[in-house]
C-alpha positions as CSV (number, residue, x, y, z in Angstrom):
1,M,-0.1,11.3,-12.9
2,D,3.3,12.3,-11.3
3,V,5.2,10.6,-8.6
4,S,4.2,12.9,-5.8
5,T,0.5,12.5,-6.6
6,K,0.9,8.7,-6.6
7,M,2.7,8.9,-3.2
8,N,-0.1,11.0,-1.7
9,S,-2.6,8.6,-3.1
10,M,-0.8,5.6,-1.7
11,L,-0.5,7.3,1.7
12,A,-4.2,8.0,1.7
13,Q,-5.0,4.4,0.8
14,M,-2.7,3.2,3.6
15,K,-4.5,5.5,6.1
16,A,-7.8,4.1,4.9
17,M,-6.5,0.5,5.4
18,E,-5.3,1.5,8.9
19,Q,-8.8,2.8,9.7
20,A,-10.5,-0.2,8.2
21,A,-8.2,-2.5,10.3
22,S,-8.8,-0.6,13.5
23,M,-12.6,-0.5,13.3
24,D,-14.3,-2.0,16.3
25,K,-16.2,-5.3,15.7
26,A,-19.9,-5.5,16.3
27,P,-20.7,-7.0,19.7
28,N,-23.0,-9.7,18.3
29,L,-21.0,-11.4,15.6
30,G,-22.9,-14.7,15.7
31,D,-26.0,-13.7,13.7
32,N,-24.4,-11.2,11.4
33,L,-21.1,-13.0,10.5
34,K,-22.0,-13.7,6.9
35,A,-23.5,-10.3,6.3
36,N,-20.5,-8.5,7.7
37,T,-17.7,-10.4,6.0
38,T,-18.4,-9.5,2.4
39,G,-18.4,-5.7,2.6
40,P,-15.4,-4.8,4.8
41,Q,-13.3,-7.7,3.5
42,S,-13.8,-6.8,-0.1
43,E,-13.3,-3.1,0.6
44,F,-10.1,-3.8,2.5
45,A,-8.8,-6.1,-0.2
46,S,-9.5,-3.5,-2.9
47,V,-7.8,-0.8,-0.9
48,F,-4.8,-3.0,-0.3
49,K,-4.6,-4.0,-3.9
50,N,-4.7,-0.4,-5.0
51,A,-1.9,0.5,-2.6
52,I,0.2,-2.4,-4.0
53,D,-0.6,-1.3,-7.6
54,T,0.5,2.3,-6.7
55,V,3.8,1.1,-5.3
56,N,4.3,-1.0,-8.4
57,E,3.6,2.1,-10.7
58,I,6.0,4.2,-8.7
59,Q,8.7,1.5,-9.0
60,K,8.1,1.2,-12.8
61,E,8.4,4.9,-13.2
62,S,11.6,5.0,-11.2
63,G,13.0,2.1,-13.4
64,A,12.0,3.9,-16.6
65,L,13.7,7.1,-15.5
66,S,16.8,5.2,-14.5
67,T,16.9,3.3,-17.8
68,G,16.3,6.6,-19.7
69,Y,19.2,8.3,-17.9
70,V,21.5,5.4,-18.4
71,N,20.6,5.3,-22.1
72,G,21.5,9.0,-22.4
73,D,18.1,10.7,-22.7
74,P,18.9,14.4,-22.5
75,S,15.4,15.3,-21.0
76,I,16.1,13.2,-17.8
77,D,18.5,14.7,-15.3
78,I,20.1,12.8,-12.4
79,T,18.1,14.7,-9.7
80,R,14.8,13.4,-11.1
81,V,16.3,9.8,-11.2
82,M,17.6,10.0,-7.6
83,V,14.3,11.5,-6.3
84,A,12.2,8.9,-8.1
85,N,14.5,6.1,-6.8
86,Q,14.2,7.4,-3.2
87,K,10.4,7.7,-3.5
88,A,10.2,4.1,-4.9
89,G,12.3,2.9,-2.0
90,L,10.3,4.7,0.6
91,A,7.0,3.4,-1.0
92,F,8.3,-0.2,-1.0
93,Q,9.6,0.1,2.6
94,S,6.2,1.5,3.7
95,M,4.4,-1.4,2.0
96,V,6.6,-3.9,3.7
97,Q,5.9,-2.4,7.1
98,V,2.2,-2.5,6.4
99,R,2.5,-6.2,5.4
100,N,4.5,-6.9,8.6
101,K,1.9,-5.3,10.7
102,L,-0.9,-7.2,9.0
103,I,1.0,-10.5,9.5
104,E,1.6,-9.6,13.2
105,S,-2.1,-8.8,13.7
106,Y,-3.1,-12.0,12.0
107,K,-0.8,-14.1,14.2
108,E,-2.1,-12.3,17.3
109,V,-5.7,-13.0,16.3
110,M,-4.9,-16.6,15.6
111,N,-3.4,-17.0,19.0
112,M,-6.4,-15.7,20.8
113,S,-8.4,-18.2,22.9
114,I,-12.1,-18.4,22.3
């Protein structure tokens, strides 16, 4: 799987996380609290884990290209290395922003009065 496919996959996963986070809650949470927490929570966790794994793979690929270029591999040119490094940086920055938004949302929910 090439880097652009991984980036597209990660962006699709991030959009799915955004949709999952913005879904409206059911009006009557008292009776259905246990039934509703297992499905969306596990789905959100798996989507978030997949996004993190994708960022990790992009960074590993970037590191491998950089190492190969430094070691003198003739099949790796500097443009591939630079593009891979930029994509890895962008993927990481995006993940950090998603994390920051999640923390901000968590703090906002914790500060709500009941």
